[in-house]
C-alpha positions in Angstrom: 0.0 -0.1 0.1 1.8 3.0 -0.9 -0.6 4.9 1.4 -1.8 2.7 4.0 -5.0 2.8 3.4 -3.7 2.4 0.1 -4.0 -1.3 0.8 -7.5 -1.4 1.6 -7.7 2.7 -0.2 -10.8 5.6 0.4 -12.0 9.2 -0.2 -14.9 11.2 1.4 -16.3 14.4 -0.4 -18.3 16.9 1.8 -21.8 17.8 0.5 -24.5 20.4 1.6 -26.7 17.9 3.6 -29.7 20.3 3.2 -30.1 19.2 -0.3 -30.4 15.5 0.5 -33.3 15.9 3.0 -36.6 14.9 1.6 -38.5 16.5 4.4 -38.3 19.1 7.3 -37.7 17.4 10.5 -37.6 19.1 13.9 -34.2 19.4 15.6 -35.5 17.8 18.8 -37.0 14.9 16.8 -33.3 14.4 15.2 -31.7 14.4 18.6 -34.1 11.7 19.6 -33.1 9.8 16.5 -29.6 10.0 17.4 -30.0 8.9 20.8 -31.7 5.6 19.3 -28.8 5.3 17.1 -25.7 5.6 19.4 -23.5 2.6 20.2 -21.3 2.1 23.0 -17.7 1.6 22.8 -15.7 1.0 25.9 -12.4 2.9 26.3 -10.5 2.2 29.6 -12.8 3.1 32.7 -14.0 6.2 30.9 -17.6 6.8 29.5 -17.9 5.2 25.9 -17.7 7.4 23.0 -21.2 8.3 22.1 -20.9 7.0 18.5 -23.9 7.8 16.2 -24.2 4.4 14.4 -26.0 4.8 11.2 -28.3 2.4 9.9 -30.4 4.8 7.7 -30.0 8.0 6.0 -32.0 9.7 8.5 -29.4 8.9 11.2 -26.7 11.1 9.3 -29.2 13.9 8.7 -30.1 14.0 12.5 -26.3 13.8 13.4 -25.7 16.9 11.4 -28.8 18.5 12.7 -27.8 18.1 16.1 -24.3 19.5 15.6 -25.6 22.6 14.0 -27.9 22.8 17.2 -25.1 22.3 19.7 -22.5 24.2 17.3 -20.3 21.3 17.4 -18.4 19.9 14.2 -18.8 16.3 13.1 -16.2 13.4 13.0 -17.0 10.7 10.3 -15.3 7.3 10.5 -16.1 5.0 7.6 -15.2 1.4 8.2 -15.7 -2.1 7.9 -15.4 -5.1 10.5 -12.8 -6.9 8.5 -10.5 -3.9 7.6 -7.0 -4.1 9.5 -6.1 -0.4 9.2 -9.7 0.6 10.6 -9.0 -2.1 13.4 -5.6 -0.4 14.1 -7.1 3.0 14.4 -9.8 1.3 16.9 -7.2 0.0 19.0 -4.5 2.6 19.0 -6.5 5.8 19.0 -10.1 5.5 19.7 -9.4 3.6 23.1 -7.3 6.6 24.2 -8.6 8.7 27.1 -7.8 11.8 25.2 -9.6 10.7 22.2 -12.9 9.7 24.5 -12.5 12.7 26.4 -12.2 15.0 23.1 -15.1 13.2 21.3 -17.3 15.2 23.8 -16.5 18.3 21.6 -18.1 16.9 18.3 -20.7 14.6 17.0 -18.9 11.1 16.2 -20.5 9.2 13.4 -19.7 5.8 12.7 -20.5 4.5 9.2 -20.4 0.7 8.3 -20.2 0.1 4.7 -22.1 -3.0 5.1 -25.2 -1.6 6.7 -28.2 -0.9 4.5 -27.5 2.6 4.1 -23.7 2.1 3.9 -23.3 2.4 0.1 -25.8 5.3 -0.4 -23.8 7.3 2.3 -20.6 6.2 0.4 -21.9 7.9 -2.7 -23.2 10.9 -0.8 -19.7 11.4 0.8 -17.6 10.2 -2.1 -16.2 7.2 -0.2 -14.2 4.6 -1.8 -12.3 2.6 0.9 -11.7 1.9 4.4 -10.9 3.4 6.7 -11.6 7.3 6.0 -11.7 9.7 8.9 -12.9 13.1 8.2 -13.8 16.3 10.2 -16.5 18.6 9.1 -18.2 21.7 10.0 -21.9 21.1 11.2 -23.1 22.3 7.8 -21.0 19.7 6.3 -17.9 21.6 4.7 -14.7 19.3 5.2 -12.1 20.6 7.5 -9.7 17.9 7.1 -9.0 14.2 6.4 -6.9 12.2 9.3 -4.2 9.7 8.6 -4.5 6.7 10.9 -1.1 5.4 10.7 0.4 8.4 12.4 1.2 8.4 16.2 -1.7 8.9 18.5 -0.2 11.8 20.1 0.2 13.5 16.7 -3.4 12.5 15.7 -4.7 14.3 18.9 -2.6 17.2 17.8 -4.0 17.4 14.2 -7.5 16.8 15.7 -7.3 19.8 17.8 -6.1 22.2 15.2 -9.2 20.9 13.0 -11.3 21.4 16.1 -9.9 25.0 16.7 -11.9 26.4 13.6 -9.4 27.5 11.4 -8.7 27.2 7.8 -9.8 24.0 5.9 -7.1 21.7 4.3 -8.9 22.9 1.0 -8.3 26.5 1.9 -4.7 26.0 3.2 -3.8 24.3 0.0 -5.1 26.9 -2.5 -3.0 29.4 0.0 0.0 27.5 -0.2 0.1 27.0 -4.1 -0.5 30.7 -4.4 2.5 31.3 -2.4 0.7 32.9 0.5 2.3 32.8 4.1 1.2 29.8 6.2 1.6 29.3 10.0 3.6 26.2 11.3 0.2 24.4 12.5 -1.2 25.1 9.0 1.9 23.5 7.1 1.3 20.8 9.7 -2.3 20.1 8.8 -1.2 20.0 5.1 1.7 17.7 5.9 -0.3 15.4 7.7 -3.6 15.3 5.6 -4.5 11.8 4.5 -3.2 12.3 0.9 -3.6 8.6 0.5 -7.4 8.7 0.7 -7.9 12.1 -0.8 -9.1 10.0 -3.9 -9.4 13.5 -6.0 -11.1 15.3 -3.2 -8.5 18.2 -3.2 -6.3 17.2 -6.2 -6.8 15.1 -9.2 -5.3 11.7 -9.2 -2.7 12.7 -11.9 -1.8 15.8 -10.0 -0.9 14.4 -6.3 2.8 13.8 -7.1 3.5 17.4 -8.4 1.3 19.1 -6.1 3.2 17.4 -3.1 6.3 18.4 -4.7 5.3 21.9 -5.0 4.1 22.0 -1.4 7.5 20.3 -0.3 9.7 23.0 -1.9 7.2 25.8 -0.7 7.3 24.6 2.8 9.9 26.9 4.8 13.0 25.1 5.6 12.5 25.8 9.3 9.3 23.7 9.3 11.3 20.8 9.4 8.8 18.4 10.5 6.1 19.3 7.8 8.6 19.7 4.9 10.2 16.4 5.5 6.9 14.5 5.5 5.7 16.3 2.5 9.0 15.5 1.0 8.6 11.6 1.6 5.0 11.6 0.5 5.9 13.3 -3.0 8.7 11.1 -3.6 6.5 8.2 -2.8 3.9 9.6 -5.0 6.3 10.3 -7.8 7.6 6.9 -7.6 4.4 5.1 -8.1 2.8 7.7 -10.6 2.1 6.4 -14.2 2.4 7.8 -17.7 1.8 11.7 -17.9 1.3 11.5 -13.9 5.1 11.1 -13.3 6.6 14.3 -12.6 9.9 15.5 -13.7 12.5 15.1 -10.8 16.1 16.1 -10.2 17.1 12.7 -9.0 20.4 13.7 -7.3 18.3 16.3 -5.7 15.8 14.2 -4.6 18.4 11.5 -3.1 20.1 14.4 -1.1 17.1 15.4 0.4 15.7 11.9 1.3 19.2 11.2 2.8 19.2 14.2 4.8 15.9 12.9 6.4 17.4 9.6 7.5 20.1 11.2 8.8 17.8 12.8 11.6 16.6 10.2 14.2 13.7 12.4 15.3 12.3 12.8 11.9 12.7 8.7 11.3 11.0 8.3 14.3 8.0 11.0 13.6 7.7 9.6 10.0 8.0 5.8 10.6 5.0 5.0 8.5 6.0 6.8 5.4 9.2 5.1 5.5 7.7 1.9 6.2 5.2 2.0 3.5 7.3 3.9 0.7 11.1 3.5 1.2 11.4 0.6 -1.3 9.7 2.7 -4.2 11.8 5.7 -3.3 15.1 3.7 -3.4 13.9 2.6 -6.9 13.2 6.2 -7.7 16.3 7.9 -6.8 18.9 5.6 -7.3 20.3 3.1 -10.3 20.4 -0.5 -9.9 23.6 -2.1 -8.3 25.1 1.6 -8.0 27.1 2.4 -4.9 24.5 4.9 -4.1 21.8 2.4 -3.9 23.8 0.2 -1.6 24.5 3.0 0.8 21.0 4.2 1.1 19.7 0.7 1.7 22.5 0.3 4.5 21.1 3.6 6.0 17.4 2.6 5.6 18.3 -1.0 7.5 19.8 1.0 10.5 16.6 3.1 10.5 14.3 0.2 10.3 16.3 -1.9 12.9 15.7 1.2 15.4 12.1 1.4 14.5 11.6 -2.5 14.8 13.2 -2.2 18.3 11.5 0.8 19.5 9.1 -0.4 22.5 7.2 3.1 22.3 5.8 2.3 18.7 2.7 0.3 18.4 2.9 -3.3 17.8 1.6 -2.5 14.1 4.4 0.1 13.7 7.0 -2.2 14.7 5.7 -4.8 12.2 5.6 -2.5 9.6 9.2 -1.4 10.1 10.5 -5.0 9.7 8.1 -5.2 6.6 10.0 -1.8 5.2 13.2 -3.5 5.5 12.0 -6.7 3.9 10.6 -4.5 1.1 14.0 -2.5 0.6 15.7 -5.8 0.4 13.4 -7.0 -2.4 14.5 -3.6 -4.5 17.7 -5.7 -4.9 16.6 -9.2 -4.7 12.8 -9.6 -6.0 12.4 -13.1 -5.9 15.3 -15.0 -4.2 15.9 -16.1 -0.8 16.6 -13.2 1.7 19.7 -13.2 4.2 19.2 -15.6 7.0 19.4 -12.8 9.5 16.6 -11.0 8.1 14.3 -13.9 7.8 15.2 -14.6 11.7 14.2 -10.9 12.5 10.8 -11.4 10.4 10.1 -14.7 12.4 11.0 -13.3 15.7 8.6 -10.2 15.1 5.7 -12.5 14.0 6.2 -15.0 17.1 6.1 -11.8 19.2 2.9 -10.3 18.1 1.4 -13.7 17.9 2.1 -14.5 21.5 1.8 -11.0 23.3 -1.4 -9.6 21.4 -4.8 -10.8 23.1 -7.3 -8.0 22.2 -9.4 -9.2 19.2 -9.4 -5.8 17.8 -5.8 -5.1 17.6 -5.0 -8.6 16.5 -7.1 -8.3 13.2 -4.7 -5.5 12.3 -1.5 -6.7 13.5 -1.6 -10.4 12.6 -2.7 -9.4 9.1 0.4 -7.5 8.8 2.7 -10.1 10.4 1.2 -12.5 7.8 1.6 -10.4 4.8 5.4 -9.8 6.2 6.3 -13.5 6.4 4.7 -14.1 3.0 6.7 -11.2 1.5 9.9 -12.5 2.9 9.1 -15.6 1.2 8.0 -17.7 4.3 4.9 -18.8 2.9 4.5 -22.0 5.0 5.1 -20.0 8.3 2.4 -17.3 6.9 0.0 -20.0 6.4 0.3 -21.4 9.6 -0.2 -18.1 11.5 -3.1 -17.2 9.2 -4.6 -20.7 9.6 -4.4 -20.5 13.5 -6.0 -17.1 13.4 -9.2 -18.3 11.7 -10.5 -19.7 14.9 -9.9 -16.4 16.7 -10.9 -13.8 14.4 -14.2 -11.8 14.3 -13.7 -11.8 10.4 -12.0 -14.9 9.3 -12.8 -14.5 6.0 -10.3 -11.9 5.5 -7.4 -14.2 6.5 -8.7 -16.8 3.9 -7.9 -14.4 1.1 -4.3 -14.0 2.4 -4.1 -17.8 2.4 -5.5 -17.7 -1.2 -2.7 -15.2 -2.2 0.1 -17.5 -0.7 -1.0 -20.6 -2.5 -1.1 -18.6 -5.8 2.5 -17.4 -5.2 3.4 -21.0 -5.3 2.6 -21.2 -8.8 2.1 -25.0 -8.9 -0.9 -26.9 -10.1 -1.9 -27.9 -6.3 -1.0 -24.4 -5.0 -3.5 -22.8 -7.9 -6.2 -25.4 -6.9 -5.7 -24.3 -3.0 -5.9 -20.5 -4.1 -9.3 -21.1 -5.8 -10.4 -23.1 -2.9 -9.4 -20.5 -0.2 -10.9 -17.7 -2.4 -14.2 -19.6 -2.5 -14.2 -20.4 1.3 -13.8 -16.8 1.7 -16.7 -15.8 -0.2 -18.8 -18.2 1.5 -17.8 -16.8 4.9 -17.9 -13.4 4.2 -20.6 -11.2 6.0 -22.4 -7.9 4.7 -23.7 -7.2 1.5 -21.0 -4.8 0.2 -18.2 -7.3 1.5 -19.8 -10.3 0.0 -19.7 -8.6 -3.2 -15.9 -7.8 -2.9 -15.2 -11.4 -1.9 -17.3 -12.8 -4.5 -15.5 -10.6 -7.0 -12.2 -12.0 -5.6 -13.4 -15.4 -6.0 -14.1 -14.9 -9.7 -10.8 -13.4 -10.3 -9.1 -16.4 -8.8 -11.1 -18.7 -11.2 -10.3 -16.2 -14.3 -6.7 -16.2 -13.6 -6.1 -19.9 -12.4 -8.8 -22.0 -14.1 -10.0 -19.6 -17.3 -11.2 -22.6 -19.1 -13.8 -23.6 -16.8 -16.3 -21.3 -18.2 -19.3 -22.9 -16.6 -18.0 -22.4 -12.9 -16.9 -18.8 -13.9 -20.3 -18.0 -15.2 -22.2 -19.8 -12.4 -20.0 -17.9 -9.6 -20.4 -14.4 -11.2 -24.1 -15.3 -11.5 -24.2 -15.9 -7.8 -22.5 -12.8 -7.1 -24.8 -10.6 -9.0 -27.8 -12.5 -7.8 -26.9 -11.3 -4.0 -26.8 -7.6 -5.1 -28.9 -5.4 -2.9 -31.7 -3.6 -4.6 -32.1 -0.5 -2.2 -31.8 2.9 -3.3 -28.0 4.0 -3.7 -27.0 0.3 -3.1 -25.2 0.4 -6.8 -22.9 3.5 -6.0 -19.5 4.2 -4.1 -17.3 1.4 -3.5 -20.0 -1.4 -4.5 -20.3 0.1 -7.8 -16.5 0.0 -8.4 -16.1 -3.5 -7.1 -18.9 -4.4 -9.6 -17.3 -2.5 -12.5 -14.1 -4.5 -11.6 -15.8 -7.9 -11.8 -17.2 -6.7 -15.0 -13.8 -5.5 -16.6 -12.2 -8.7 -15.6 -15.0 -10.8 -17.2 -14.8 -8.6 -20.4 -11.0 -9.1 -20.6 -11.5 -12.9 -20.2 -13.8 -12.8 -23.1 -11.5 -11.1 -25.3 -11.8 -13.9 -28.1 -15.5 -13.6 -28.0 -15.6 -17.0 -26.9 -18.0 -16.4 -24.0 -20.2 -13.8 -25.7 -23.4 -15.6 -24.5 -22.2 -16.0 -20.9 -21.6 -12.3 -21.0 -24.9 -11.4 -22.3 -26.6 -13.6 -19.6 -24.7 -11.9 -16.9 -25.9 -8.6 -18.3 -29.4 -9.5 -18.3 -29.2 -10.8 -14.7 -27.3 -7.7 -13.5 -29.3 -4.7 -15.1 -32.7 -5.3 -13.6 -31.0 -5.6 -10.3 -28.4 -2.6 -10.3 -30.4 -0.2 -12.4 -33.2 0.3 -9.5 -30.4 0.7 -7.0 -28.4 3.3 -8.8 -28.0 6.5 -7.3 -28.4 8.5 -10.5 -28.8 8.4 -14.4 -25.2 8.1 -14.7 -25.0 5.1 -12.4 -27.9 3.6 -14.2 -26.1 4.0 -17.5 -23.3 2.2 -16.1 -25.3 -0.6 -14.8 -26.7 -1.2 -18.2 -23.2 -1.4 -19.7 -21.8 -4.0 -17.4 -20.6 -7.2 -18.7 -21.0 -5.8 -22.5 -18.0 -7.1 -24.6 -15.8 -3.9 -25.5 -16.5 -4.2 -29.2 -20.4 -4.1 -28.4 
């Protein structure tokens, strides 16, 4: 995931909520609706966070009406039960006494993408992935998006700044790009904005890398914390940008700037997440293969990652990410081969540690997934399998780990491994819970069939038809994340049919999907997109 939520990736755009209301409702009635929708969430010995857990569109309308009446902002948390990054935020931030106390100063809204209104709200707020955390004014204007992989203390600092009522991230971005003077706190808000979940909200996707580069160059050098974070994000975005979105870069200058950050232990510690997720891409961007510069940079990064992995003040997930970053950097030089025995021992030790120490089920959902993925990336597939298989009995969302097991089996690239991959994907789909989740897991199962058993046309069509048959039909269900998931499934099947051999199968799938998703579309554009599902490109 180049940005964390890149692994599981999201976006929220603010809207004027008044335009979405179908009738006028008295504020006192809306407050009653909120009371009925509250969900308890214990945090230590404090009173629980008074989450407004949305089940219907009326719940979100009521939340904003109450926020306006009480002159409070709104904090939106878009999530899913299975999502590892979401569970990391729940375990490391939402359980903190500071956050629980601070939640009294805003209206906390909890949106699960699998609820009946989940995808309609996804459309309304432009959500594309989990988790997304957004602070909005009571009239629906977005203040900022918060990144869950930062240190909890930093998260609280950014939340405080957002709650103080200053300029929004959008306003600060415009001012910075226009060359206007910003305060240190304003630069910090921009640097720690969740660019990985912006998804076109502030900046079009193709403009993210050049925009971040411009911000990094514009940020005053004395704002070292903000400028270094902007630099790391800019280089990570530049490294993964495609085609016209890839900016022109002075690689020597970029290498010098990146190396300068690594000489400052306090900056390495502060931006551990950016280094863990993007260091390998940055190494590939700013150095050439087998060069002395690349070898030196990797050696410096290894030292930084060793310090982070052994830093007991970091979260369990953070320490796993640091070791994973070391594995990722090693893979720059050695993409598929065996890694050094000492590094493999470090990977095993970290995985064994978190497996033995973490008992909280929410934290485990985040960290054990990260540990299993780290083992797999290091080439320790059997050990990753063993960890994931044990976790099936403990997890509240075992179907998530089944897709990790499917991925591991596919990596073996053997006939037996391919069969196992398909079977794990099938089990994951059968065990998945929630309409949006089942659509995603069903799409993954069909993808495995297409990739590994492309000649089994009957099974592919039957499985795709089953996924379509489960689509929700309420208004707005074919929108947001679910719409994109279904469109990806359609695209894969169209590619599978590139020679026209399966025209009849696609016609049947189109005939099955259109009457289901069209009534659930959020507008004319969505309905048109629905009608084009599973149509061969030449049609």
